[in-house]
Every structure is written in C-alpha cells, then in structure tokens.
All heavy atoms as an XYZ file, in Angstrom:
628
protein
N     -62.879     91.588    -81.373
C     -62.392     92.500    -80.347
C     -63.141     92.227    -79.037
O     -64.364     92.091    -79.031
C     -62.605     93.933    -80.796
C     -61.991     94.936    -79.880
S     -61.796     96.481    -80.777
C     -62.121     97.624    -79.511
N     -62.410     92.196    -77.951
C     -63.010     91.929    -76.646
C     -63.753     93.165    -76.141
O     -63.313     94.290    -76.354
C     -61.922     91.577    -75.640
C     -61.174     90.323    -75.960
C     -60.055     90.111    -74.954
C     -59.165     88.989    -75.405
N     -57.999     88.847    -74.527
N     -64.863     92.958    -75.433
C     -65.559     94.096    -74.848
C     -64.722     94.713    -73.723
O     -63.959     94.013    -73.053
C     -66.857     93.503    -74.311
C     -66.640     92.039    -74.232
C     -65.556     91.693    -75.196
N     -64.887     96.015    -73.561
C     -64.169     96.722    -72.504
C     -64.909     96.589    -71.179
O     -66.135     96.536    -71.147
C     -64.035     98.207    -72.836
C     -63.102     98.488    -73.981
C     -62.940     99.973    -74.208
O     -63.961    100.680    -74.273
O     -61.790    100.421    -74.306
N     -64.136     96.581    -70.097
C     -64.697     96.548    -68.754
C     -63.912     97.520    -67.889
O     -62.708     97.715    -68.098
C     -64.644     95.113    -68.167
C     -65.451     95.024    -66.874
C     -63.206     94.645    -67.965
C     -65.656     93.604    -66.380
N     -64.611     98.171    -66.964
C     -63.914     98.998    -65.987
C     -64.000     98.292    -64.636
O     -64.966     97.594    -64.349
C     -64.479    100.437    -65.895
C     -65.966    100.435    -65.537
C     -64.210    101.196    -67.188
C     -66.539    101.820    -65.253
N     -62.982     98.475    -63.836
C     -62.948     97.902    -62.504
C     -63.148     99.035    -61.502
O     -62.421    100.021    -61.526
C     -61.620     97.195    -62.246
C     -61.237     96.111    -63.259
C     -59.956     95.412    -62.822
C     -62.348     95.113    -63.451
N     -64.151     98.883    -60.668
C     -64.486     99.930    -59.700
C     -63.805     99.587    -58.389
O     -64.239     98.721    -57.642
C     -66.005    100.061    -59.531
C     -66.647    100.340    -60.887
C     -66.335    101.165    -58.523
C     -68.156    100.265    -60.893
N     -62.713    100.274    -58.138
C     -61.855    100.045    -56.985
C     -60.418    100.018    -57.483
O     -60.149     99.588    -58.599
N     -59.492    100.482    -56.664
C     -58.097    100.543    -57.097
C     -57.144    100.167    -55.967
O     -56.004    100.581    -55.953
C     -57.781    101.942    -57.629
N     -57.645     99.372    -55.029
C     -56.813     98.953    -53.900
C     -56.228     97.575    -54.117
O     -56.144     97.071    -55.242
N     -55.850     96.947    -53.021
C     -55.213     95.644    -53.078
C     -56.071     94.564    -53.710
O     -55.566     93.714    -54.452
N     -57.368     94.570    -53.425
C     -58.248     93.555    -54.005
C     -58.349     93.730    -55.518
O     -58.498     92.745    -56.253
C     -59.637     93.632    -53.356
C     -60.559     92.535    -53.773
N     -60.274     91.207    -53.578
C     -61.763     92.568    -54.396
C     -61.263     90.470    -54.055
N     -62.180     91.268    -54.559
N     -58.232     94.956    -55.986
C     -58.270     95.212    -57.436
C     -57.140     94.475    -58.143
O     -57.318     93.978    -59.259
C     -58.188     96.705    -57.723
N     -55.984     94.393    -57.499
C     -54.847     93.707    -58.118
C     -55.166     92.239    -58.374
O     -54.843     91.697    -59.426
C     -53.603     93.843    -57.235
C     -53.146     95.276    -56.946
C     -51.951     95.274    -56.006
C     -52.823     96.007    -58.228
N     -55.815     91.593    -57.414
C     -56.214     90.194    -57.588
C     -57.246     90.061    -58.703
O     -57.199     89.122    -59.508
C     -56.803     89.641    -56.286
O     -55.844     89.666    -55.271
N     -58.183     91.000    -58.749
C     -59.237     90.958    -59.768
C     -58.671     91.204    -61.159
O     -59.126     90.597    -62.134
C     -60.334     91.953    -59.429
S     -61.222     91.513    -57.917
N     -57.682     92.085    -61.275
C     -57.018     92.314    -62.564
C     -56.431     91.000    -63.062
O     -56.588     90.637    -64.231
C     -55.913     93.397    -62.436
C     -56.540     94.777    -62.276
C     -54.979     93.363    -63.643
C     -55.545     95.867    -61.903
N     -55.791     90.283    -62.170
C     -55.193     88.999    -62.538
C     -56.248     88.029    -63.063
O     -56.044     87.362    -64.084
C     -54.465     88.403    -61.332
C     -53.716     87.137    -61.673
O     -52.969     87.129    -62.675
O     -53.879     86.142    -60.934
N     -57.402     87.967    -62.401
C     -58.474     87.059    -62.831
C     -59.021     87.475    -64.192
O     -59.199     86.634    -65.084
C     -59.606     87.004    -61.781
C     -60.807     86.242    -62.310
C     -59.105     86.380    -60.483
N     -59.288     88.763    -64.378
C     -59.836     89.246    -65.656
C     -58.848     88.971    -66.787
O     -59.233     88.501    -67.864
C     -60.201     90.750    -65.577
C     -60.564     91.300    -66.944
C     -61.333     90.973    -64.597
N     -57.570     89.248    -66.543
C     -56.565     88.997    -67.577
C     -56.450     87.501    -67.889
O     -56.325     87.115    -69.051
C     -55.207     89.546    -67.135
C     -55.126     91.037    -67.144
C     -53.787     91.565    -66.660
O     -53.034     90.836    -65.975
O     -53.499     92.730    -66.970
N     -56.486     86.666    -66.865
C     -56.359     85.225    -67.058
C     -57.539     84.659    -67.849
O     -57.361     83.836    -68.740
C     -56.244     84.496    -65.695
O     -55.072     84.973    -65.029
C     -56.141     82.998    -65.862
N     -58.744     85.146    -67.547
C     -59.917     84.670    -68.276
C     -59.889     85.098    -69.739
O     -60.360     84.376    -70.609
C     -61.200     85.164    -67.616
C     -61.520     84.454    -66.341
C     -62.854     84.901    -65.777
O     -63.298     86.024    -65.998
N     -63.503     84.014    -65.049
N     -59.394     86.294    -69.993
C     -59.267     86.771    -71.363
C     -60.563     87.117    -72.064
O     -60.599     87.206    -73.282
N     -61.647     87.322    -71.306
C     -62.942     87.623    -71.921
C     -63.165     89.116    -72.151
O     -63.998     89.493    -72.974
C     -64.073     87.073    -71.044
C     -64.046     85.565    -70.806
C     -65.140     85.166    -69.814
C     -64.204     84.824    -72.115
N     -62.458     89.962    -71.400
C     -62.633     91.412    -71.480
C     -61.279     92.092    -71.593
O     -60.258     91.552    -71.186
C     -63.324     91.949    -70.214
C     -64.731     91.455    -70.035
C     -65.006     90.329    -69.276
C     -65.791     92.133    -70.626
C     -66.302     89.868    -69.103
C     -67.088     91.679    -70.466
C     -67.335     90.556    -69.707
O     -68.620     90.111    -69.556
N     -61.323     93.315    -72.101
C     -60.151     94.191    -72.096
C     -60.397     95.249    -71.033
O     -61.411     95.953    -71.079
C     -59.954     94.857    -73.457
C     -58.667     95.683    -73.531
C     -58.474     96.305    -74.888
N     -59.359     97.418    -75.124
C     -59.241     98.625    -74.555
N     -58.292     98.868    -73.691
N     -60.088     99.588    -74.850
N     -59.495     95.350    -70.070
C     -59.663     96.328    -68.987
C     -59.377     97.721    -69.534
O     -58.270     98.002    -70.006
C     -58.738     96.001    -67.797
C     -59.082     94.624    -67.229
C     -58.856     97.084    -66.725
C     -58.106     94.112    -66.167
N     -60.407     98.585    -69.473
C     -60.271     99.952    -69.977
C     -59.630    100.870    -68.935
O     -59.037    101.882    -69.290
C     -61.626    100.505    -70.383
N     -59.778    100.524    -67.665
C     -59.210    101.333    -66.602
C     -59.899    101.036    -65.287
O     -60.810    100.204    -65.217
N     -59.448    101.734    -64.258
C     -59.976    101.543    -62.921
C     -60.638    102.824    -62.427
O     -60.327    103.914    -62.892
C     -58.850    101.160    -61.955
C     -58.320     99.735    -62.036
C     -57.519     99.516    -63.294
C     -57.474     99.429    -60.832
N     -61.553    102.661    -61.497
C     -62.199    103.788    -60.843
C     -61.689    103.799    -59.406
O     -61.757    102.786    -58.712
C     -63.740    103.643    -60.869
C     -64.397    104.774    -60.100
C     -64.236    103.603    -62.309
N     -61.143    104.935    -58.975
C     -60.560    105.016    -57.647
C     -60.932    106.293    -56.932
O     -61.815    107.041    -57.365
N     -60.236    106.531    -55.857
C     -60.434    107.756    -55.073
C     -59.818    108.937    -55.812
O     -58.895    108.760    -56.624
C     -59.779    107.601    -53.707
C     -60.329    106.477    -52.828
C     -59.461    106.297    -51.593
C     -61.764    106.742    -52.459
N     -60.295    110.158    -55.531
C     -59.725    111.331    -56.222
C     -58.203    111.415    -56.110
O     -57.531    111.756    -57.084
C     -60.405    112.511    -55.527
C     -61.721    111.962    -55.081
C     -61.426    110.532    -54.682
N     -57.645    111.060    -54.968
C     -56.189    111.129    -54.789
C     -55.452    110.091    -55.639
O     -54.262    110.230    -55.896
C     -55.843    110.934    -53.319
N     -56.151    109.066    -56.099
C     -55.542    108.006    -56.900
C     -55.639    108.265    -58.393
O     -55.064    107.526    -59.191
C     -56.237    106.665    -56.615
C     -56.116    106.186    -55.195
C     -57.007    104.992    -54.911
O     -58.158    104.953    -55.409
O     -56.541    104.105    -54.186
N     -56.329    109.314    -58.794
C     -56.697    109.491    -60.205
C     -55.508    109.512    -61.164
O     -55.629    109.070    -62.289
C     -57.541    110.748    -60.384
C     -58.229    110.766    -61.746
C     -59.405    111.655    -61.792
C     -60.039    111.583    -63.171
N     -61.104    112.490    -63.349
N     -54.366    109.973    -60.739
C     -53.216    110.014    -61.642
C     -52.336    108.775    -61.517
O     -51.315    108.675    -62.184
C     -52.394    111.283    -61.380
C     -53.148    112.595    -61.610
C     -52.257    113.785    -61.276
C     -53.648    112.694    -63.046
N     -52.723    107.839    -60.679
C     -51.941    106.621    -60.467
C     -52.266    105.560    -61.508
O     -53.211    105.687    -62.278
C     -52.220    106.039    -59.075
C     -51.781    106.960    -57.968
O     -50.992    107.861    -58.167
N     -52.286    106.710    -56.783
N     -51.492    104.500    -61.470
C     -51.758    103.312    -62.278
C     -51.610    102.097    -61.388
O     -50.875    102.115    -60.413
C     -50.757    103.200    -63.436
C     -50.977    104.182    -64.541
C     -50.117    103.880    -65.771
O     -49.330    102.914    -65.737
O     -50.248    104.608    -66.747
N     -52.343    101.048    -61.695
C     -52.219     99.772    -61.015
C     -51.934     98.716    -62.082
O     -52.750     98.502    -62.968
C     -53.500     99.411    -60.246
C     -53.759    100.267    -59.021
C     -52.728    100.087    -57.924
O     -52.052     99.041    -57.877
O     -52.578    101.015    -57.132
N     -50.790     98.090    -62.000
C     -50.385     97.061    -62.962
C     -50.554     97.528    -64.404
O     -50.979     96.776    -65.273
C     -51.167     95.762    -62.725
C     -50.903     95.065    -61.395
C     -51.764     93.821    -61.267
C     -49.437     94.682    -61.258
N     -50.256     98.789    -64.653
C     -50.314     99.316    -66.008
C     -51.663     99.866    -66.441
O     -51.811    100.313    -67.563
N     -52.657     99.843    -65.566
C     -53.976    100.376    -65.901
C     -54.187    101.715    -65.222
O     -53.950    101.858    -64.028
C     -55.086     99.400    -65.479
C     -55.023     98.098    -66.229
C     -54.535     96.955    -65.633
C     -55.438     98.032    -67.554
C     -54.456     95.761    -66.330
C     -55.367     96.842    -68.265
C     -54.871     95.716    -67.644
O     -54.796     94.533    -68.343
N     -54.654    102.678    -65.970
C     -54.887    104.022    -65.437
C     -56.140    104.068    -64.577
O     -57.100    103.337    -64.821
C     -55.058    105.023    -66.581
O     -53.895    105.090    -67.352
N     -56.118    104.965    -63.611
C     -57.317    105.299    -62.844
C     -58.045    106.329    -63.703
O     -57.602    107.464    -63.841
C     -56.981    105.885    -61.455
C     -55.961    105.016    -60.710
C     -58.247    106.110    -60.646
C     -56.408    103.636    -60.349
N     -59.150    105.921    -64.315
C     -59.815    106.766    -65.316
C     -60.939    107.613    -64.739
O     -61.513    108.433    -65.451
C     -60.348    105.930    -66.489
C     -61.356    104.894    -66.002
C     -59.205    105.280    -67.248
C     -62.101    104.188    -67.118
N     -61.263    107.414    -63.478
C     -62.340    108.192    -62.882
C     -62.478    107.892    -61.408
O     -61.734    107.094    -60.842
N     -63.446    108.575    -60.804
C     -63.725    108.425    -59.381
C     -65.181    107.994    -59.200
O     -65.963    107.987    -60.150
C     -63.502    109.742    -58.631
O     -64.443    110.705    -59.110
C     -62.087    110.278    -58.826
N     -65.537    107.661    -57.970
C     -66.923    107.266    -57.688
C     -67.909    108.334    -58.151
O     -68.996    108.020    -58.620
C     -67.124    107.012    -56.198
C     -66.397    105.765    -55.724
O     -65.844    105.026    -56.560
O     -66.378    105.530    -54.509
N     -67.537    109.585    -58.020
C     -68.403    110.681    -58.430
C     -68.643    110.734    -59.931
O     -69.553    111.427    -60.393
N     -67.849    110.012    -60.691
C     -67.984    110.004    -62.150
C     -68.618    108.714    -62.677
O     -68.674    108.491    -63.881
C     -66.598    110.195    -62.781
C     -65.981    111.538    -62.423
C     -64.511    111.618    -62.802
O     -63.702    110.894    -62.185
O     -64.201    112.408    -63.717
N     -69.119    107.878    -61.773
C     -69.687    106.596    -62.196
C     -70.878    106.750    -63.142
O     -71.026    105.970    -64.083
C     -70.075    105.750    -60.986
C     -68.915    105.100    -60.244
C     -69.412    104.417    -58.973
C     -68.184    104.121    -61.139
N     -71.715    107.736    -62.910
C     -72.866    107.932    -63.801
C     -72.389    108.205    -65.227
O     -72.911    107.628    -66.189
C     -73.747    109.071    -63.296
N     -71.393    109.051    -65.374
C     -70.837    109.341    -66.696
C     -70.161    108.093    -67.285
O     -70.371    107.756    -68.449
C     -69.828    110.486    -66.624
C     -68.988    110.599    -67.873
C     -69.542    111.073    -69.059
C     -67.652    110.200    -67.874
C     -68.772    111.152    -70.214
C     -66.885    110.275    -69.022
C     -67.452    110.751    -70.183
O     -66.705    110.823    -71.330
N     -69.351    107.418    -66.490
C     -68.637    106.240    -66.969
C     -69.599    105.144    -67.417
O     -69.301    104.397    -68.348
C     -67.679    105.718    -65.902
C     -66.473    106.622    -65.615
C     -65.731    106.141    -64.372
C     -65.541    106.679    -66.818
N     -70.762    105.071    -66.784
C     -71.742    104.045    -67.166
C     -72.312    104.308    -68.559
O     -72.850    103.396    -69.181
C     -72.866    103.943    -66.134
O     -73.710    105.078    -66.197
N     -72.189    105.531    -69.057
C     -72.635    105.823    -70.423
C     -71.572    105.437    -71.451
O     -71.879    105.259    -72.615
C     -72.995    107.311    -70.605
O     -71.818    108.115    -70.470
C     -74.049    107.743    -69.603
N     -70.323    105.335    -71.016
C     -69.213    104.984    -71.907
C     -68.911    103.495    -71.938
O     -68.418    102.989    -72.940
C     -67.933    105.717    -71.473
C     -67.876    107.171    -71.865
C     -66.514    107.746    -71.564
C     -65.515    107.222    -72.568
N     -64.188    107.815    -72.495
N     -69.174    102.809    -70.824
C     -68.788    101.406    -70.701
C     -69.990    100.563    -70.291
O     -70.690    100.895    -69.345
C     -67.668    101.240    -69.661
C     -66.437    102.023    -69.992
C     -66.192    103.241    -69.382
C     -65.529    101.555    -70.929
C     -65.065    103.984    -69.682
C     -64.391    102.289    -71.246
C     -64.161    103.500    -70.627
N     -70.199     99.464    -70.997
C     -71.322     98.572    -70.692
C     -71.012     97.618    -69.556
O     -71.916     97.113    -68.911
C     -71.679     97.739    -71.924
C     -72.517     98.440    -72.936
C     -72.992     97.435    -73.970
O     -72.200     96.725    -74.571
N     -74.296     97.374    -74.158
N     -69.748     97.336    -69.344
C     -69.359     96.311    -68.376
C     -68.508     96.918    -67.265
O     -67.595     97.701    -67.537
C     -68.574     95.200    -69.065
C     -69.298     94.603    -70.219
N     -70.335     93.704    -70.064
C     -69.162     94.791    -71.546
C     -70.782     93.360    -71.247
N     -70.098     94.015    -72.169
N     -68.823     96.516    -66.032
C     -68.066     96.976    -64.872
C     -68.037     95.867    -63.834
O     -68.946     95.033    -63.768
C     -68.702     98.233    -64.275
N     -66.987     95.875    -63.046
C     -66.834     94.906    -61.972
C     -66.445     95.657    -60.708
O     -65.491     96.436    -60.723
C     -65.743     93.893    -62.346
C     -65.404     92.821    -61.325
C     -66.607     91.912    -61.080
C     -64.211     92.009    -61.806
N     -67.213     95.461    -59.644
C     -66.895     96.098    -58.363
C     -65.785     95.282    -57.713
O     -65.979     94.110    -57.393
C     -68.133     96.175    -57.438
C     -67.762     96.789    -56.096
C     -69.244     96.972    -58.106
N     -64.625     95.901    -57.536
C     -63.462     95.206    -56.983
C     -63.000     95.827    -55.667
O     -61.846     95.682    -55.282
C     -62.308     95.133    -58.011
C     -62.749     94.391    -59.256
C     -61.801     96.514    -58.380
N     -63.918     96.489    -54.996
C     -63.623     97.052    -53.679
C     -63.554     95.891    -52.705
O     -64.449     95.050    -52.664
C     -64.723     98.055    -53.256
C     -64.525     98.512    -51.829
C     -64.757     99.233    -54.205
N     -62.493     95.840    -51.924
C     -62.345     94.771    -50.941
C     -63.321     94.933    -49.789
O     -63.930     95.976    -49.599
N     -63.480     93.868    -49.046
C     -64.388     93.890    -47.893
C     -63.554     93.722    -46.629
O     -62.990     92.669    -46.398
C     -65.410     92.766    -47.990
C     -66.365     92.733    -46.820
C     -67.447     91.684    -47.016
O     -67.889     91.434    -48.119
N     -67.858     91.079    -45.933
N     -63.486     94.774    -45.820
C     -62.705     94.695    -44.594
C     -63.626     94.438    -43.408
O     -63.507     93.434    -42.723
C     -61.877     95.977    -44.394
C     -60.863     96.097    -45.532
C     -61.186     95.973    -43.048
C     -60.092     97.374    -45.564
N     -64.564     95.312    -43.153
C     -65.463     95.165    -42.010
C     -66.900     94.859    -42.433
O     -67.623     94.181    -41.740
C     -65.449     96.421    -41.157
C     -64.107     96.688    -40.504
C     -64.136     97.947    -39.678
C     -62.766     98.210    -39.101
N     -62.707     99.439    -38.357
N     -67.289     95.410    -43.555
C     -68.678     95.280    -43.994
C     -68.739     95.320    -45.521
O     -67.848     95.856    -46.176
C     -69.545     96.408    -43.396
O     -70.860     96.316    -43.940
C     -68.988     97.776    -43.708
N     -69.793     94.793    -46.074
C     -69.985     94.801    -47.528
C     -70.708     96.061    -48.003
O     -70.966     96.211    -49.193
C     -70.767     93.571    -47.953
N     -71.034     96.964    -47.102
C     -71.819     98.161    -47.473
C     -71.196     98.981    -48.599
O     -71.914     99.405    -49.500
C     -72.102     99.028    -46.248
C     -73.171     98.454    -45.336
C     -74.457     98.074    -46.063
O     -74.997     98.897    -46.829
O     -74.912     96.931    -45.872
N     -69.872     99.248    -48.599
C     -69.316    100.010    -49.733
C     -69.567     99.322    -51.073
O     -69.917     99.968    -52.052
C     -67.824    100.087    -49.416
C     -67.756     99.983    -47.934
C     -68.867     99.026    -47.557
N     -69.422     98.005    -51.111
C     -69.687     97.264    -52.356
C     -71.150     97.397    -52.765
O     -71.468     97.601    -53.936
C     -69.385     95.782    -52.173
C     -67.937     95.435    -52.149
C     -67.811     93.942    -51.999
N     -66.413     93.548    -51.964
C     -66.014     92.323    -51.790
N     -66.891     91.352    -51.644
N     -64.745     92.017    -51.770
N     -72.061     97.260    -51.810
C     -73.491     97.359    -52.094
C     -73.850     98.735    -52.626
O     -74.623     98.875    -53.576
C     -74.308     97.051    -50.847
C     -74.250     95.605    -50.414
C     -75.033     95.422    -49.132
C     -74.933     94.021    -48.578
N     -75.652     93.874    -47.303
N     -73.299     99.771    -52.009
C     -73.569    101.146    -52.425
C     -73.100    101.386    -53.851
O     -73.826    101.958    -54.665
C     -72.916    102.141    -51.458
O     -73.438    101.931    -50.149
C     -73.167    103.579    -51.877
N     -71.895    100.952    -54.156
C     -71.359    101.144    -55.499
C     -72.185    100.377    -56.519
O     -72.478    100.877    -57.599
C     -69.873    100.708    -55.555
C     -69.032    101.691    -54.748
C     -69.380    100.619    -56.986
C     -67.616    101.233    -54.511
N     -72.589     99.167    -56.167
C     -73.381     98.355    -57.093
C     -74.696     99.052    -57.429
O     -75.109     99.090    -58.585
C     -73.656     96.975    -56.479
C     -74.541     96.124    -57.357
C     -74.019     95.459    -58.459
C     -75.897     96.002    -57.093
C     -74.818     94.693    -59.273
C     -76.711     95.225    -57.908
C     -76.162     94.581    -58.982
O     -76.968     93.825    -59.794
N     -75.339     99.618    -56.418
C     -76.619    100.309    -56.657
C     -76.406    101.510    -57.527
O     -77.190    101.888    -58.334
C     -77.235    100.733    -55.320
C     -77.822     99.565    -54.597
C     -78.536    100.026    -53.327
N     -78.463     98.944    -52.363
C     -77.866     98.999    -51.174
N     -77.308    100.111    -50.776
N     -77.843     97.976    -50.399
C-alpha cells in the first residue's frame, strides 16, 4: 500500500502537482489543504480536507505533505507553511 500524502494548497499550481504525484505513483493523495471557502470543493477528484488553521492536527494524521502553493510575487507564503 502506498503511503498517504496531503497537498498543502488548492489553487492552479496544485493541479500541476497532482499530475506529478499521480504520474510518479509513489504516494496516494489523501486530500488537499485549502482556504476556508474552498473546504467543500474538490480539485481533480480530491477533497479539500482542511485549512491552514488545521495543519497542526493534520500533521498528526499524515506523515507526508507537499507544499503546492504557487509563487506569484514572493516565496514567503510557501516558507511560512513549511515552517
């Protein structure tokens, strides 16, 4: 059984990252982490399972995560989420 991974981000860059994760076939995507307004949405068949505010809890459920927030002006959002 493949290990589960969550993708932190649910925007356009997440779609590209989903494609890469699926193509590699090393992980099973458990869901995405998005903004509160996105929580009931799906991206390419994957549910938004939580928000940034729930990352501490999600880190107890999932060992693997990938930050898939795109970079428009600065990398600061990615750095913050990673920390």
